[in-house]
N, C-alpha and C positions, 0 to 999 in steps of 0.2 A: 871188281871195282864198283864202289858205290857212287851213284849219281843223284844229286838233288835236282829235280826238275820243277821249274816255276810253272805251276798250273794256273791258268786263267779261267778255265771253264769253257774255253773255245776249242775249235777243231785243231789248230796248229800245235798248241802245247800238248794236247791230248795225244796226237799222233807222234809227237816228239818222244813222249814217255813210252808209248807203245813200241816204237822202233828201237829205242835203247833197250827195252826189256827183251825184245826179240833178238837183239845182238848179244845178249848174255850179261848185261849190266844188272846190278842190284839197284833198282830204281826206288826213289823216295819222292813223293809229291809234296809240294809246298805252295801255298798261296799267300801273297802279301796283303794284309789288311791295311788300306790306306785312307778309307773314308771315315772321317771323324766328326761329321756334321749331321748327326741324326735329326736335328731339328729342322733341316731343310728337306727332309724326305717327302713332304707333302707338296713341294713345288713342282715345276714343270717336269715332264717325262725325260728320262736320261738313259734310255735303252741304247744298247750298242755303243757304249762309251767305256773307257778304261776306268774313269773316276766318276763316281756318282752314288746316289742313295740306294741303287739296286745291287750294291756290292754283295750283300748277304745272299742274294739269289745266285750270283756267280760262285760264291764260296760253296753253297750247297751243291751246285752242279759239279764243281771240281771234286768235292768229296765223293759224289756218286761215281765220277770217272775213276777215282783212285780205287774205289771198291770194285768196280768193274774190271780194272786192270790188276787187282789184287796186290796193291802196293800200299805201304804206310803213307799216311797223309797228315800234314801239319798246317795250321794257320799261323803265320808270323805277323805280329802286330808291328807295322812300320808307319803308323799314323804320324807319330811325332817327327820322324825323319822326313816323311813326305811333305808335311806342312812346313817344316823349317827350311827345307832345301828347295823343293819344287814349287810350292805355292808362293813362298816369299820371293823367289826369283820371278815368278809369273807376275805378281803384283808390282814389284819394283820396276820391271821392264815396261809394263803398260803405263805406269805412272810417269815414266821418263820418255814417253813417246816412241817406244821401241816395240817390236813384235817378237815375243819370246817363243821358244819351242820347248814346251814342258816335257815332251816325250824324250828328247835328247838328255835332259837333266835327270829325268826319272831313271832311264836305263843306266846311266853312268853311276849315279850316286845311290839309287834305291834298289832297283831290280837286280843289278849286278854288283851292288855294294852292300847296302843295309840288309837286304834279304838273306844272302848267304852268311854274312857276318853274324846276324842275330840268330840264324839257325845254328851256327857253330856255338854261340854263347848259350843256347838252350840245350846243348849236349847232343845235337843231332850229328851223327858221324857220316861224312861223305867225302869223296875224293875230288869230284868234279861237279860243276854246276851247269845245267842245260836249260835252254828255252826253245820256244817254237819260232824264233826269228829266221827269216829267209836270208841267210848270209853264211859265211864259213870262216874257219880259223885254220891257218896253216903255219908251218915253221919255214921261214925264208932262208936263203943262202947266207944272209947276214946274221943268222942266229936269232932274229927277233920273231916273236909271234906276230903273224900278219892277218889282218882282216880282209876278206875277199867278198865280192858281190855274190848274191844268189844267182843261180843259173837263169832264172826267169826275170828278165829286165823289168817287167811290169810289176813284179812282186818283191823285187830286191829291197831289203830293209837295212842295208849296211849304213845308209845315211844316218839312221838313228843310233848307231853304235860307235861312231867314229871317236867318241871321247873315252872309250875303254882303255885302261892302262895295261901295260905288259903283265903285271901281276894278276890282273883279272883275266886276261886272255889265256894265261897259262893254265887256268883252271876251268876254262869254258869249253863246252861241246855244243855245236849248233847242228843238229842232225838233219835239218830241213833244207840246208843250203843247196843241195843238188836235186831238189824236187821242185815241180811246179805246184801251184795251188790246186789245180785239177787232180794231180796225182795224189796229193795229200787227202783231198775229199774222197777220192776213190779208195784209198787205203782204209779210211774211216768207215766207209760203207761196207767194204769187204769184211771188216772185223765187227760189223753190227754195232758201231758206236753211235749213240743218239745225236751227237754233236756234228755229224757228217755234213748237215746242211745248215748249221747255225751261221747267221750272218757275222761278218767281221766287225770289230769295233771300228767306227768311222772317225772318231775324234777322241781327244783325251777327256772331254767333258761334253755331255749332250745337251746341257741347258744353256741359259743365258750367262755369259761370262761375268756380267755384273753381279750375279749371285755370289761369285767368288771374290771379285775385286772389292765390292762394297764401298766404292768411292762416292762421295757426295757430288751431285751434279755441279758442273762449273761451266756456265755459258761462255761461249767464245765465238769468234768469227770464222766463217768459211770464206777463204780468199783465193784469188787467182795469183799467178806468179808475179803480177805487178802490184799486188797488195790490195786490189779492188775487192771490197766486201760483197760477196754474193749471197750470203745467208748466215744463219746462226747454227751452232751446235750446243749440246749439253754436256760435252766431255770428249776431248780428242781421242781418249782411249776406246771409244765406241767405233772407231774407224780403223781400217787396215790399208796398207799401201797397195795400190792397184784396185781398190774397191770402186765399183761403178754404180751399183744400185743402192737405193736408200739414202742418197746424199741430201735430198730435200732441196736441191737447187737445179735449175734447168739452164740450158744453153743451146746454141745452134747445132751442136753435136755432143755426143756423149762426153761427160766429164769423169775423170778418174782421180782418186786420191794420190797425190805425189809426195807429200811430206806431212809429218805431224810435228808441230813446233811447240814444245813444252813451255819454253820461256815466254812466248807471246800468246799461248793458248789458242793457236790457230791450226786449222786444217786447210792445207794448201791443195787446190785441185787444178787440173789442166786437161788439155785434150790428149788423145792417144799418142800423138807423136812426141809428147813430153815424158812419156812413161819409160823410155828406153835409156839405158846407161851402158857405157863402155867398160866400166870396171868397178871394183870395190876394194876396200881395205878390211881385212879380217884380223882380229886379235884374239886373245884368250885361246891360243892355239893348242892343239894336241896332235902330235905326230905319232900315229898308231903303228904303222908298218915300216917306217924309216926313222933314222936317228934324228932327223931334222933337215932343214934346207939352208944351205949356205950360199947358193948361187942360183940365178934364174933357171927355171926348168919348164919345159913343155909338159902339159898334163891335160886332164879334163876336170871339170868341176860341175857341181850342182848347187843351186841356190834355194832349192825346195825339194822336198822328198819325192814328189811325183815326177820331177823332171828327169830326162835322160842326160847323162853327163855331156858337156859341150867342151870344145877345145879352148884352152886358155894358156897364158903365160903366167907362171907364178914367179913373183919377184920378192925375195925376202928383205925385210927391213927390221932386223933385230927381233923384237917380240911380236911383230906383225907381218903380214904378207899382203902384197898388192896383187890382185887377181885381174888380169886384163883379158877380156873375152875376144875371141876372133870375130864373133858376131854380137851385135848389141843385144842386151838382155832386158826383158820387160819386168817392171815393177819389182825391183830388188828391195827387200824389206830389211832395214836395220834391226838387229836383234836376232834375226834368223841365223841359221848356220850355213856356211859354204863348205862343202866337203870336196876334197881333192882326190882324184883317181889317176892311176896309170893302168889303163885297160880295166881288168877286173880287180886290181889291187887298190885298196883304200890307203892312200898315203897319209891322210890326216884331214884336219879341217879346223875351222875357227868360227867365232861369232862375228857377223857382219857389223862393222862399226861405222862405216861411211861408204858412200858411192860417189862416182865421178863420171862425167861425160867423156 
């Protein structure tokens, strides 16, 4: 069986390709080219990011890895798809006072979408597509392909994959789901792979987000919950929900960003006790491991990738789901994803559209 492996030049995708090769698969390496802004290459450093002007270095590293593993290697130009899907969503969400998650969109529409599709169009023959994500794919009793969490809770990356469709999961192999990060680095060292100690990508973009947004400054007010003006800002998109540092205003105790009001161009701040919410409403849903939700269900949920799942009640309302947390949650950001779990099984998820007390 032929497997196309998405090579990033990092240790995870490298070991994924190695393991598949050792298991007897015919492995082909491919890297998606997504950086199309060569004129920005002289700006701030962007190391250890998925998207940035140092992309050519990652491609060179991936090519060396493919040579070391003795596998064919291709570079797939996904620039147009990435810009029209991921970057446009990124800009639109920030312009509307929301906090996007570009990695979720990239995985669903580019890495697991455009990359294998364009490889097919180029005449590259393969049966399955693989990446170095820490998650797994299984076939459930309901006959659906199911997404499951990686065995290492701290490294589990299923949150970023919840939007994958059945036709995508049917062709996906995730060989790292049953390994810890330490085990993967150890395998890389045992096989004398130079990337064994390479740092992980820390963000989707390592520079100033304004380099991508390119919005004109728009002065507005920083206000408290009563509307009292506490200071000025130069663009509400420069702030994130829960932000504490760099607000430019002071008070008797620490202030946090509570809301971004696009219509009035206001950044709303308050004290720590006002950062907690009882629930949220998510829409733009994708049910990955189940057919859908027709009645309330106990489950667990995450509101950010680094969080461990917490107990919730899921209440369906047509095209949206109300998520009620057993315990109050801090700084829920509209525009981010809420992903739902039943133990290690990823039920699905959606985009956070509103929050409530």
